[in-house]
py3Dmol code that shows the C-alpha trace and the ligand (Angstrom):
import py3Dmol

protein = """\
ATOM      1  CA  UNK A   1       0.000   0.000   0.000  1.00  0.00           C
ATOM      2  CA  UNK A   2       1.187   3.522  -0.756  1.00  0.00           C
ATOM      3  CA  UNK A   3       2.284   5.678   2.150  1.00  0.00           C
ATOM      4  CA  UNK A   4       1.615   9.384   1.738  1.00  0.00           C
ATOM      5  CA  UNK A   5       3.636  12.113   3.496  1.00  0.00           C
ATOM      6  CA  UNK A   6       1.694  14.618   5.600  1.00  0.00           C
ATOM      7  CA  UNK A   7       1.803  18.392   5.624  1.00  0.00           C
ATOM      8  CA  UNK A   8       1.501  20.083   9.021  1.00  0.00           C
ATOM      9  CA  UNK A   9      -0.649  23.198   9.310  1.00  0.00           C
ATOM     10  CA  UNK A  10       0.092  26.196  11.496  1.00  0.00           C
ATOM     11  CA  UNK A  11      -2.637  24.995  13.901  1.00  0.00           C
ATOM     12  CA  UNK A  12      -0.690  21.754  14.521  1.00  0.00           C
ATOM     13  CA  UNK A  13      -3.060  19.471  12.543  1.00  0.00           C
ATOM     14  CA  UNK A  14      -1.836  17.650   9.465  1.00  0.00           C
ATOM     15  CA  UNK A  15      -3.218  16.520   6.104  1.00  0.00           C
ATOM     16  CA  UNK A  16      -2.017  13.796   3.708  1.00  0.00           C
ATOM     17  CA  UNK A  17      -0.165  15.603   0.919  1.00  0.00           C
ATOM     18  CA  UNK A  18      -2.214  13.780  -1.723  1.00  0.00           C
ATOM     19  CA  UNK A  19      -5.950  13.195  -1.603  1.00  0.00           C
ATOM     20  CA  UNK A  20      -8.836  12.297  -3.874  1.00  0.00           C
ATOM     21  CA  UNK A  21     -10.892  15.118  -5.380  1.00  0.00           C
ATOM     22  CA  UNK A  22     -14.493  14.108  -6.029  1.00  0.00           C
ATOM     23  CA  UNK A  23     -15.778  17.035  -8.103  1.00  0.00           C
ATOM     24  CA  UNK A  24     -18.187  15.876 -10.837  1.00  0.00           C
ATOM     25  CA  UNK A  25     -18.523  12.391  -9.382  1.00  0.00           C
ATOM     26  CA  UNK A  26     -22.131  11.344  -9.169  1.00  0.00           C
ATOM     27  CA  UNK A  27     -23.575  10.814  -5.732  1.00  0.00           C
ATOM     28  CA  UNK A  28     -24.097   7.130  -4.948  1.00  0.00           C
ATOM     29  CA  UNK A  29     -22.352   4.371  -6.881  1.00  0.00           C
ATOM     30  CA  UNK A  30     -19.707   6.418  -8.701  1.00  0.00           C
ATOM     31  CA  UNK A  31     -18.317   8.267  -5.719  1.00  0.00           C
ATOM     32  CA  UNK A  32     -18.610   5.259  -3.388  1.00  0.00           C
ATOM     33  CA  UNK A  33     -16.760   2.934  -5.741  1.00  0.00           C
ATOM     34  CA  UNK A  34     -14.036   5.486  -6.457  1.00  0.00           C
ATOM     35  CA  UNK A  35     -13.522   6.084  -2.739  1.00  0.00           C
ATOM     36  CA  UNK A  36     -13.512   2.374  -1.919  1.00  0.00           C
ATOM     37  CA  UNK A  37     -10.816   1.792  -4.509  1.00  0.00           C
ATOM     38  CA  UNK A  38      -8.860   4.855  -3.369  1.00  0.00           C
ATOM     39  CA  UNK A  39      -8.964   3.785   0.294  1.00  0.00           C
ATOM     40  CA  UNK A  40      -7.636   0.357  -0.702  1.00  0.00           C
ATOM     41  CA  UNK A  41      -4.761   2.053  -2.508  1.00  0.00           C
ATOM     42  CA  UNK A  42      -3.878   4.105   0.571  1.00  0.00           C
ATOM     43  CA  UNK A  43      -5.688   7.400   0.004  1.00  0.00           C
ATOM     44  CA  UNK A  44      -6.915   8.859   3.299  1.00  0.00           C
ATOM     45  CA  UNK A  45      -7.963  12.378   2.297  1.00  0.00           C
ATOM     46  CA  UNK A  46     -11.159  13.261   0.434  1.00  0.00           C
ATOM     47  CA  UNK A  47     -12.003  16.692  -1.006  1.00  0.00           C
ATOM     48  CA  UNK A  48     -15.701  17.359  -1.557  1.00  0.00           C
ATOM     49  CA  UNK A  49     -17.960  20.438  -1.425  1.00  0.00           C
ATOM     50  CA  UNK A  50     -21.631  21.127  -0.879  1.00  0.00           C
ATOM     51  CA  UNK A  51     -22.015  22.211  -4.505  1.00  0.00           C
ATOM     52  CA  UNK A  52     -20.695  18.840  -5.762  1.00  0.00           C
ATOM     53  CA  UNK A  53     -23.923  17.254  -4.538  1.00  0.00           C
ATOM     54  CA  UNK A  54     -22.199  14.052  -3.433  1.00  0.00           C
ATOM     55  CA  UNK A  55     -21.675  14.540   0.304  1.00  0.00           C
ATOM     56  CA  UNK A  56     -24.130  11.717   1.014  1.00  0.00           C
ATOM     57  CA  UNK A  57     -22.134   9.198  -1.003  1.00  0.00           C
ATOM     58  CA  UNK A  58     -18.882  10.488   0.489  1.00  0.00           C
ATOM     59  CA  UNK A  59     -20.228   9.925   4.002  1.00  0.00           C
ATOM     60  CA  UNK A  60     -21.483   6.455   3.093  1.00  0.00           C
ATOM     61  CA  UNK A  61     -18.129   5.485   1.593  1.00  0.00           C
ATOM     62  CA  UNK A  62     -16.353   6.612   4.766  1.00  0.00           C
ATOM     63  CA  UNK A  63     -18.702   4.536   6.891  1.00  0.00           C
ATOM     64  CA  UNK A  64     -18.481   1.491   4.611  1.00  0.00           C
ATOM     65  CA  UNK A  65     -14.670   1.636   4.601  1.00  0.00           C
ATOM     66  CA  UNK A  66     -14.567   0.773   8.313  1.00  0.00           C
ATOM     67  CA  UNK A  67     -11.447   2.919   8.525  1.00  0.00           C
ATOM     68  CA  UNK A  68     -11.529   4.734  11.889  1.00  0.00           C
ATOM     69  CA  UNK A  69     -12.860   8.255  11.342  1.00  0.00           C
ATOM     70  CA  UNK A  70      -9.741   9.834  12.854  1.00  0.00           C
ATOM     71  CA  UNK A  71      -7.588   8.206  10.164  1.00  0.00           C
ATOM     72  CA  UNK A  72      -9.550   9.900   7.383  1.00  0.00           C
ATOM     73  CA  UNK A  73      -9.136  13.552   6.478  1.00  0.00           C
ATOM     74  CA  UNK A  74     -12.375  15.067   5.207  1.00  0.00           C
ATOM     75  CA  UNK A  75     -12.654  18.434   3.485  1.00  0.00           C
ATOM     76  CA  UNK A  76     -15.863  20.175   2.437  1.00  0.00           C
ATOM     77  CA  UNK A  77     -16.690  23.760   1.508  1.00  0.00           C
ATOM     78  CA  UNK A  78     -19.391  26.370   2.051  1.00  0.00           C
ATOM     79  CA  UNK A  79     -21.000  27.368  -1.250  1.00  0.00           C
ATOM     80  CA  UNK A  80     -21.354  30.947  -2.433  1.00  0.00           C
ATOM     81  CA  UNK A  81     -25.096  31.374  -1.870  1.00  0.00           C
ATOM     82  CA  UNK A  82     -24.745  30.111   1.708  1.00  0.00           C
ATOM     83  CA  UNK A  83     -22.197  32.747   2.675  1.00  0.00           C
ATOM     84  CA  UNK A  84     -22.748  35.178   5.535  1.00  0.00           C
ATOM     85  CA  UNK A  85     -22.595  34.424   9.273  1.00  0.00           C
ATOM     86  CA  UNK A  86     -25.930  32.728  10.059  1.00  0.00           C
ATOM     87  CA  UNK A  87     -26.357  31.036   6.706  1.00  0.00           C
ATOM     88  CA  UNK A  88     -22.863  29.532   6.909  1.00  0.00           C
ATOM     89  CA  UNK A  89     -23.666  28.068  10.327  1.00  0.00           C
ATOM     90  CA  UNK A  90     -26.812  26.536   8.819  1.00  0.00           C
ATOM     91  CA  UNK A  91     -25.034  25.248   5.699  1.00  0.00           C
ATOM     92  CA  UNK A  92     -22.332  23.668   7.813  1.00  0.00           C
ATOM     93  CA  UNK A  93     -24.856  21.778   9.941  1.00  0.00           C
ATOM     94  CA  UNK A  94     -26.610  20.583   6.792  1.00  0.00           C
ATOM     95  CA  UNK A  95     -23.324  19.281   5.376  1.00  0.00           C
ATOM     96  CA  UNK A  96     -22.582  17.448   8.628  1.00  0.00           C
ATOM     97  CA  UNK A  97     -26.042  15.860   8.574  1.00  0.00           C
ATOM     98  CA  UNK A  98     -25.722  14.765   4.941  1.00  0.00           C
ATOM     99  CA  UNK A  99     -22.183  13.456   5.453  1.00  0.00           C
ATOM    100  CA  UNK A 100     -23.259  11.722   8.672  1.00  0.00           C
ATOM    101  CA  UNK A 101     -20.125  12.767  10.563  1.00  0.00           C
ATOM    102  CA  UNK A 102     -19.683  14.670  13.800  1.00  0.00           C
ATOM    103  CA  UNK A 103     -16.744  16.800  12.752  1.00  0.00           C
ATOM    104  CA  UNK A 104     -15.044  18.051   9.568  1.00  0.00           C
ATOM    105  CA  UNK A 105     -11.268  18.083   9.297  1.00  0.00           C
ATOM    106  CA  UNK A 106     -11.065  21.085   6.979  1.00  0.00           C
ATOM    107  CA  UNK A 107     -13.864  23.466   6.054  1.00  0.00           C
ATOM    108  CA  UNK A 108     -13.178  26.014   3.316  1.00  0.00           C
ATOM    109  CA  UNK A 109     -14.797  29.164   1.995  1.00  0.00           C
ATOM    110  CA  UNK A 110     -15.262  27.954  -1.591  1.00  0.00           C
ATOM    111  CA  UNK A 111     -14.968  31.367  -3.305  1.00  0.00           C
ATOM    112  CA  UNK A 112     -14.312  34.883  -1.943  1.00  0.00           C
ATOM    113  CA  UNK A 113     -17.803  36.352  -2.333  1.00  0.00           C
ATOM    114  CA  UNK A 114     -17.334  40.103  -1.943  1.00  0.00           C
ATOM    115  CA  UNK A 115     -19.203  41.629   0.956  1.00  0.00           C
ATOM    116  CA  UNK A 116     -19.740  38.197   2.500  1.00  0.00           C
ATOM    117  CA  UNK A 117     -16.479  36.367   3.062  1.00  0.00           C
ATOM    118  CA  UNK A 118     -15.519  38.278   6.237  1.00  0.00           C
ATOM    119  CA  UNK A 119     -18.746  37.234   7.974  1.00  0.00           C
ATOM    120  CA  UNK A 120     -18.414  33.729   6.558  1.00  0.00           C
ATOM    121  CA  UNK A 121     -14.945  33.521   8.106  1.00  0.00           C
ATOM    122  CA  UNK A 122     -16.339  34.606  11.489  1.00  0.00           C
ATOM    123  CA  UNK A 123     -18.755  31.672  11.291  1.00  0.00           C
ATOM    124  CA  UNK A 124     -15.892  29.290  10.500  1.00  0.00           C
ATOM    125  CA  UNK A 125     -13.973  30.645  13.512  1.00  0.00           C
ATOM    126  CA  UNK A 126     -17.007  29.987  15.728  1.00  0.00           C
ATOM    127  CA  UNK A 127     -17.438  26.423  14.409  1.00  0.00           C
ATOM    128  CA  UNK A 128     -13.726  25.854  14.937  1.00  0.00           C
ATOM    129  CA  UNK A 129     -13.974  27.175  18.490  1.00  0.00           C
ATOM    130  CA  UNK A 130     -16.926  24.856  19.098  1.00  0.00           C
ATOM    131  CA  UNK A 131     -14.769  21.891  18.042  1.00  0.00           C
ATOM    132  CA  UNK A 132     -16.878  20.983  15.009  1.00  0.00           C
ATOM    133  CA  UNK A 133     -14.146  21.820  12.501  1.00  0.00           C
ATOM    134  CA  UNK A 134     -10.534  20.834  13.171  1.00  0.00           C
ATOM    135  CA  UNK A 135      -8.993  23.334  10.705  1.00  0.00           C
ATOM    136  CA  UNK A 136     -10.361  26.247   8.697  1.00  0.00           C
ATOM    137  CA  UNK A 137      -9.192  27.598   5.380  1.00  0.00           C
ATOM    138  CA  UNK A 138     -10.107  29.366   2.184  1.00  0.00           C
ATOM    139  CA  UNK A 139     -10.224  28.634  -1.520  1.00  0.00           C
ATOM    140  CA  UNK A 140      -9.675  30.832  -4.556  1.00  0.00           C
ATOM    141  CA  UNK A 141      -8.410  33.737  -2.460  1.00  0.00           C
ATOM    142  CA  UNK A 142      -6.050  36.190  -4.118  1.00  0.00           C
ATOM    143  CA  UNK A 143      -3.470  38.181  -2.122  1.00  0.00           C
ATOM    144  CA  UNK A 144      -5.848  41.135  -1.678  1.00  0.00           C
ATOM    145  CA  UNK A 145      -8.641  38.881  -0.358  1.00  0.00           C
ATOM    146  CA  UNK A 146      -6.229  37.469   2.226  1.00  0.00           C
ATOM    147  CA  UNK A 147      -4.989  40.929   3.198  1.00  0.00           C
ATOM    148  CA  UNK A 148      -8.583  42.046   3.741  1.00  0.00           C
ATOM    149  CA  UNK A 149      -9.342  38.930   5.761  1.00  0.00           C
ATOM    150  CA  UNK A 150      -6.269  39.416   7.978  1.00  0.00           C
ATOM    151  CA  UNK A 151      -7.643  42.766   9.192  1.00  0.00           C
ATOM    152  CA  UNK A 152     -10.449  41.106  11.151  1.00  0.00           C
ATOM    153  CA  UNK A 153      -9.532  37.414  11.394  1.00  0.00           C
ATOM    154  CA  UNK A 154      -8.693  35.910  14.766  1.00  0.00           C
ATOM    155  CA  UNK A 155      -7.456  32.733  13.086  1.00  0.00           C
ATOM    156  CA  UNK A 156      -5.274  32.667   9.960  1.00  0.00           C
ATOM    157  CA  UNK A 157      -6.461  30.224   7.266  1.00  0.00           C
ATOM    158  CA  UNK A 158      -4.341  27.075   7.288  1.00  0.00           C
ATOM    159  CA  UNK A 159      -4.886  26.451   3.566  1.00  0.00           C
ATOM    160  CA  UNK A 160      -5.625  28.339   0.382  1.00  0.00           C
ATOM    161  CA  UNK A 161      -6.988  25.866  -2.171  1.00  0.00           C
ATOM    162  CA  UNK A 162      -6.312  27.352  -5.622  1.00  0.00           C
ATOM    163  CA  UNK A 163      -6.160  26.290  -9.238  1.00  0.00           C
ATOM    164  CA  UNK A 164      -2.555  25.217  -9.744  1.00  0.00           C
ATOM    165  CA  UNK A 165      -0.878  23.095 -12.424  1.00  0.00           C
ATOM    166  CA  UNK A 166       2.079  23.438 -14.818  1.00  0.00           C
ATOM    167  CA  UNK A 167       0.167  25.931 -16.989  1.00  0.00           C
ATOM    168  CA  UNK A 168      -0.831  28.060 -13.946  1.00  0.00           C
ATOM    169  CA  UNK A 169       2.115  28.080 -11.573  1.00  0.00           C
ATOM    170  CA  UNK A 170       0.864  30.968  -9.327  1.00  0.00           C
ATOM    171  CA  UNK A 171       4.316  31.854  -7.992  1.00  0.00           C
ATOM    172  CA  UNK A 172       3.443  35.223  -6.373  1.00  0.00           C
ATOM    173  CA  UNK A 173       0.346  33.926  -4.601  1.00  0.00           C
ATOM    174  CA  UNK A 174       2.223  30.844  -3.422  1.00  0.00           C
ATOM    175  CA  UNK A 175       5.089  32.977  -2.088  1.00  0.00           C
ATOM    176  CA  UNK A 176       2.651  35.263  -0.238  1.00  0.00           C
ATOM    177  CA  UNK A 177       0.926  32.264   1.334  1.00  0.00           C
ATOM    178  CA  UNK A 178       4.255  30.701   2.309  1.00  0.00           C
ATOM    179  CA  UNK A 179       5.240  33.948   4.080  1.00  0.00           C
ATOM    180  CA  UNK A 180       2.051  33.622   6.164  1.00  0.00           C
ATOM    181  CA  UNK A 181       2.381  29.849   6.654  1.00  0.00           C
ATOM    182  CA  UNK A 182      -0.767  29.220   4.635  1.00  0.00           C
ATOM    183  CA  UNK A 183      -0.385  25.884   2.828  1.00  0.00           C
ATOM    184  CA  UNK A 184      -1.206  25.725  -0.855  1.00  0.00           C
ATOM    185  CA  UNK A 185      -3.595  23.032  -2.021  1.00  0.00           C
ATOM    186  CA  UNK A 186      -3.866  22.553  -5.790  1.00  0.00           C
ATOM    187  CA  UNK A 187      -7.208  22.082  -7.480  1.00  0.00           C
ATOM    188  CA  UNK A 188      -7.282  20.841 -11.074  1.00  0.00           C
ATOM    189  CA  UNK A 189      -3.688  19.676 -10.519  1.00  0.00           C
ATOM    190  CA  UNK A 190      -3.761  18.046 -13.966  1.00  0.00           C
ATOM    191  CA  UNK A 191      -5.399  21.078 -15.524  1.00  0.00           C
ATOM    192  CA  UNK A 192      -8.485  18.823 -15.740  1.00  0.00           C
ATOM    193  CA  UNK A 193      -6.515  16.816 -18.297  1.00  0.00           C
ATOM    194  CA  UNK A 194      -5.198  19.823 -20.246  1.00  0.00           C
ATOM    195  CA  UNK A 195      -1.531  19.311 -19.306  1.00  0.00           C
ATOM    196  CA  UNK A 196      -1.402  15.579 -19.965  1.00  0.00           C
ATOM    197  CA  UNK A 197      -0.397  15.812 -23.625  1.00  0.00           C
ATOM    198  CA  UNK A 198       2.252  18.421 -22.940  1.00  0.00           C
ATOM    199  CA  UNK A 199       5.330  17.147 -24.759  1.00  0.00           C
ATOM    200  CA  UNK A 200       7.738  18.305 -22.042  1.00  0.00           C
ATOM    201  CA  UNK A 201       5.810  16.403 -19.375  1.00  0.00           C
ATOM    202  CA  UNK A 202       5.528  13.357 -21.647  1.00  0.00           C
ATOM    203  CA  UNK A 203       9.295  13.443 -22.314  1.00  0.00           C
ATOM    204  CA  UNK A 204      10.097  13.821 -18.600  1.00  0.00           C
ATOM    205  CA  UNK A 205       7.739  10.930 -17.922  1.00  0.00           C
ATOM    206  CA  UNK A 206       9.759   8.749 -20.286  1.00  0.00           C
ATOM    207  CA  UNK A 207      12.957   9.769 -18.497  1.00  0.00           C
ATOM    208  CA  UNK A 208      11.614   8.654 -15.103  1.00  0.00           C
ATOM    209  CA  UNK A 209       9.470   5.744 -16.305  1.00  0.00           C
ATOM    210  CA  UNK A 210       6.298   7.624 -15.303  1.00  0.00           C
ATOM    211  CA  UNK A 211       3.286   9.222 -16.999  1.00  0.00           C
ATOM    212  CA  UNK A 212       2.846  12.946 -17.623  1.00  0.00           C
ATOM    213  CA  UNK A 213       0.179  12.964 -14.884  1.00  0.00           C
ATOM    214  CA  UNK A 214       2.618  11.481 -12.391  1.00  0.00           C
ATOM    215  CA  UNK A 215       5.295  14.021 -13.334  1.00  0.00           C
ATOM    216  CA  UNK A 216       2.861  16.935 -12.846  1.00  0.00           C
ATOM    217  CA  UNK A 217       1.733  15.625  -9.443  1.00  0.00           C
ATOM    218  CA  UNK A 218       5.294  14.892  -8.313  1.00  0.00           C
ATOM    219  CA  UNK A 219       6.318  18.437  -9.258  1.00  0.00           C
ATOM    220  CA  UNK A 220       3.619  19.721  -6.866  1.00  0.00           C
ATOM    221  CA  UNK A 221       4.714  17.367  -4.096  1.00  0.00           C
ATOM    222  CA  UNK A 222       8.322  18.622  -4.370  1.00  0.00           C
ATOM    223  CA  UNK A 223       7.007  22.203  -4.169  1.00  0.00           C
ATOM    224  CA  UNK A 224       5.330  21.290  -0.824  1.00  0.00           C
ATOM    225  CA  UNK A 225       1.902  21.677  -2.408  1.00  0.00           C
ATOM    226  CA  UNK A 226      -1.029  19.537  -1.269  1.00  0.00           C
ATOM    227  CA  UNK A 227      -2.682  17.948  -4.297  1.00  0.00           C
ATOM    228  CA  UNK A 228      -6.108  16.403  -4.891  1.00  0.00           C
ATOM    229  CA  UNK A 229      -6.358  14.863  -8.385  1.00  0.00           C
ATOM    230  CA  UNK A 230      -9.781  13.568  -9.330  1.00  0.00           C
ATOM    231  CA  UNK A 231     -10.378  10.282 -11.085  1.00  0.00           C
ATOM    232  CA  UNK A 232     -13.168   7.754 -10.869  1.00  0.00           C
ATOM    233  CA  UNK A 233     -11.158   5.195 -12.837  1.00  0.00           C
ATOM    234  CA  UNK A 234      -9.321   2.593 -10.737  1.00  0.00           C
ATOM    235  CA  UNK A 235      -6.204   2.496 -12.916  1.00  0.00           C
ATOM    236  CA  UNK A 236      -5.853   6.285 -12.759  1.00  0.00           C
ATOM    237  CA  UNK A 237      -6.571   6.477  -9.023  1.00  0.00           C
ATOM    238  CA  UNK A 238      -3.703   4.027  -8.617  1.00  0.00           C
ATOM    239  CA  UNK A 239      -1.487   5.875 -11.101  1.00  0.00           C
ATOM    240  CA  UNK A 240      -1.990   9.208  -9.328  1.00  0.00           C
ATOM    241  CA  UNK A 241      -0.876   7.886  -5.957  1.00  0.00           C
ATOM    242  CA  UNK A 242       2.165   6.074  -7.377  1.00  0.00           C
ATOM    243  CA  UNK A 243       4.405   9.131  -7.187  1.00  0.00           C
ATOM    244  CA  UNK A 244       6.320   8.574  -3.980  1.00  0.00           C
ATOM    245  CA  UNK A 245       8.961   6.226  -5.408  1.00  0.00           C
ATOM    246  CA  UNK A 246      10.833   8.745  -7.560  1.00  0.00           C
ATOM    247  CA  UNK A 247      12.158  12.316  -7.410  1.00  0.00           C
ATOM    248  CA  UNK A 248      12.452  14.961 -10.085  1.00  0.00           C
ATOM    249  CA  UNK A 249      15.916  16.481 -10.412  1.00  0.00           C
ATOM    250  CA  UNK A 250      16.096  20.210  -9.672  1.00  0.00           C
ATOM    251  CA  UNK A 251      16.747  20.994 -13.337  1.00  0.00           C
ATOM    252  CA  UNK A 252      13.543  19.186 -14.301  1.00  0.00           C
ATOM    253  CA  UNK A 253      11.588  21.048 -11.578  1.00  0.00           C
ATOM    254  CA  UNK A 254      12.822  24.297 -13.157  1.00  0.00           C
ATOM    255  CA  UNK A 255      11.773  23.109 -16.620  1.00  0.00           C
ATOM    256  CA  UNK A 256       8.221  22.422 -15.388  1.00  0.00           C
ATOM    257  CA  UNK A 257       8.117  25.805 -13.610  1.00  0.00           C
ATOM    258  CA  UNK A 258       8.902  27.288 -17.028  1.00  0.00           C
ATOM    259  CA  UNK A 259       5.765  25.784 -18.615  1.00  0.00           C
ATOM    260  CA  UNK A 260       3.631  28.460 -16.936  1.00  0.00           C
ATOM    261  CA  UNK A 261       1.227  30.236 -19.305  1.00  0.00           C
ATOM    262  CA  UNK A 262      -1.029  31.831 -16.656  1.00  0.00           C
ATOM    263  CA  UNK A 263      -3.728  29.688 -18.223  1.00  0.00           C
ATOM    264  CA  UNK A 264      -6.855  29.124 -16.138  1.00  0.00           C
ATOM    265  CA  UNK A 265      -9.151  26.131 -16.549  1.00  0.00           C
ATOM    266  CA  UNK A 266     -11.639  27.543 -14.067  1.00  0.00           C
ATOM    267  CA  UNK A 267     -13.004  31.007 -13.254  1.00  0.00           C
ATOM    268  CA  UNK A 268     -10.860  33.987 -12.292  1.00  0.00           C
ATOM    269  CA  UNK A 269     -11.337  34.664  -8.538  1.00  0.00           C
ATOM    270  CA  UNK A 270     -11.364  38.408  -9.295  1.00  0.00           C
ATOM    271  CA  UNK A 271     -14.117  38.086 -11.849  1.00  0.00           C
ATOM    272  CA  UNK A 272     -16.727  35.462 -11.058  1.00  0.00           C
ATOM    273  CA  UNK A 273     -20.436  35.926 -10.602  1.00  0.00           C
ATOM    274  CA  UNK A 274     -21.939  32.513  -9.995  1.00  0.00           C
ATOM    275  CA  UNK A 275     -23.655  30.831  -7.118  1.00  0.00           C
ATOM    276  CA  UNK A 276     -24.979  33.871  -5.264  1.00  0.00           C
TER     277      UNK A 276
END
"""
ligand_1 = """\
48
LIG
P -8.004 17.322 -12.259
O -6.877 18.179 -12.700
O -7.838 16.488 -11.043
O -8.367 16.406 -13.499
C -9.441 15.503 -13.481
C -9.646 15.002 -14.902
O -8.479 14.311 -15.354
C -10.780 14.034 -14.994
O -11.382 14.218 -16.260
C -10.109 12.658 -14.908
O -10.891 11.745 -15.647
C -8.784 12.927 -15.577
N -7.652 12.166 -14.984
C -7.371 12.008 -13.671
N -6.241 11.306 -13.508
C -5.784 11.008 -14.756
C -4.658 10.300 -15.238
N -3.773 9.753 -14.421
N -4.505 10.193 -16.587
C -5.403 10.745 -17.443
N -6.496 11.431 -17.044
C -6.687 11.567 -15.699
O -9.292 18.264 -12.156
P -10.435 18.626 -11.118
O -11.019 19.876 -11.619
O -11.328 17.507 -10.846
O -9.634 18.993 -9.763
C -9.357 18.071 -8.734
C -10.186 18.345 -7.500
O -9.985 19.673 -7.044
C -11.691 18.280 -7.721
O -12.162 16.959 -7.865
C -12.196 19.006 -6.519
O -12.153 18.171 -5.384
C -11.180 20.133 -6.397
N -11.630 21.381 -7.061
C -11.791 22.500 -6.269
C -12.193 23.686 -6.823
C -12.340 24.884 -5.962
O -12.886 25.888 -6.434
N -11.904 24.851 -4.731
C -12.492 23.827 -8.266
C -12.276 22.599 -9.007
C -11.844 21.449 -8.411
P -11.462 10.341 -15.020
O -12.214 10.662 -13.783
O -12.329 9.835 -16.126
O -10.256 9.499 -14.789
"""
view = py3Dmol.view(width=600, height=400)
view.addModel(protein, "pdb")
view.setStyle({"model": 0}, {"cartoon": {"style": "trace"}})
view.addModel(ligand_1, "xyz")
view.setStyle({"model": 1}, {"stick": {}})
view.zoomTo()
view.show()
C-alpha cells in the first residue's frame, strides 16, 4: 500500500499531501466505488464540497470503509449562496447531517464572495472554536482577499486551495501564502486533463518511467503543495498515488516551472459571478 507524506498546518493538525478530489462524481455508486478503490490504494484524504452534490455518497463510503474516522481527512466547503454568518452556520450543519459525521477536518470558503467572506470567516472561527471543525481555510483567495481577511480574522487560514498546475504556476500567490504559513492546495492539478499531452511532461515521464500525470503531481509534491487529483477510474486512481517512489531532479523542476502560461481552466477569482 502507498504511504503518503503529511503536511503540518500552522494549527498543529496535518493533512495527507495527496488526496482524492471528487468534483463531478455522481452521488451514490460512482463516488462510493471510487472512494472504496482509493482507500484500498492508501488514500486517506477526500475533497468534496456542498455544490458537488455528493456529500451523502462520500459519508457512506467513509462509513463502509470501516477505517476509523480519525484516520480519514475530510474536506468540504461552504458554497457561495450560503455565505454570511448565520447562513454559513446553517449550511455547515446541513453538510454534517448529509455526510453523517460529527466533525469536519477542513472546512473552506469555496470562493471569496465580496461583501460576505468576512462574515463567513467569522462563522468558520465559531465552528472551529466549538470543536466541530478541526482546521479552517479558504479557496480561490487572491493576495488582496487574504490581506482584507487578515484585518479582522482571529485565526489565519491554514490552507488556500487554488487552481494550480504546470500551466498556472501561481508563484506570487504561493510565495505570499508561504510567508504567512498558509499551505497551498492545488485544485485541477492536472489542468483537468489539459496538461497531460504536454510534450515536455511526456518526455520527462519517459525519463523517469512515469506518466505525464505522475510528473505533474510529483512536481507539486516537491514544491510542498497539497494535491487532490480527481479520477473515478481505478487504474488512474492508482497511477496518481504512485508518485512517492521517484524524485524529479532540480533541473527538471525548473523546466516544469517554465511551462507556466497563466492559463486558467476555471473562473478567475477576481471576476466570477456565480452561485450567489
Ligand atoms: P483534475 O486536474 O484532477 O483532473 C481531473 C480530470 O483528469 C478528470 O477528467 C479525470 O478523468 C482525468 N484524470 C485524472 N487522472 C488522470 C490520469 N492519471 N490520466 C489521465 N487522465 C486523468 O481536475 P479537477 O477539476 O477535478 O480537480 C481536482 C479536484 O480539485 C476536484 O475533484 C475538486 O475536489 C477540487 N476542485 C476545487 C475547486 C475549488 O474551487 N476549490 C475547483 C475545481 C476542483 P477520469 O475521472 O475519467 O479518470
